[in-house]
N, C-alpha and C positions, 0 to 999 in steps of 0.2 A: 736505361738506368732504372734502379727500383729505389722508391722512397723509404727513407729510414724510419719513418712513422707508420705508414700504412701499407708499405710493399708495393705501392701502386706504381704506374708508369709515370715517369718523369720526362718531360719534353724542355727544350731550350727555348727560352723567351729572353726579350730584350726589355729593359725597364729603364726609363728616363728620368732621372732624378737630378733636380738642381743643374739642367743643362749637360749632365754627363750620361751617357748610355752604358748600361752595365749587363753583361750576359749572364743569366741565371738559369737555374734547372727549378721548373715549376712542376708539382705533382698535380695530374690531371684528376685525381681522386679526392684529396684532402687539400690541395692548394698550397700545401707547403713550399716555400721558396729558399733555394740554397744559393748562396754565392761564394767566392772565394773567402771574403771575410768570415762568413759564418762557418765555413768548414775549418778555416784556421783556428777561431776561437772554440770550437768543440774539439779539437785535437789538442789544444792547450790546457782544456779544463783539467781541474785537479780532483782527484777523488776527494769526497768529504772527510773531514778530519774527525777522528773519534772524540766523542764527547768527554770533556774531564769530569771526574767524579766531583759531588758538590763538597764544599768545604763543611766539615761538621760543626754543628752547632752547639755550642758549649752552654752550661747552665748560667753563666754570668750574661752571655750574650742574650739568651732567650728571656731572662728577668728584664734587660735594658729594653728589648722590643716590646714585650708585654706592656712594660710601663709606659712606652711611648704611644702605644695605641689607645690606652686608657684615658 
């Protein structure tokens, strides 16, 4: 398999965490580790939402802000 970060070679590896063994893929080049949970979360990732335009600042609001700073 190829690593998604660096396109290097991935090898199967076993990680013991909390008394539980997990089979993962580890990249030989960059050390990136991928398991079932990571793959599932990457698939569920949603594209970033477009930024909303800023609310216009009206003259009355500007005067109040300026008075609060002074």
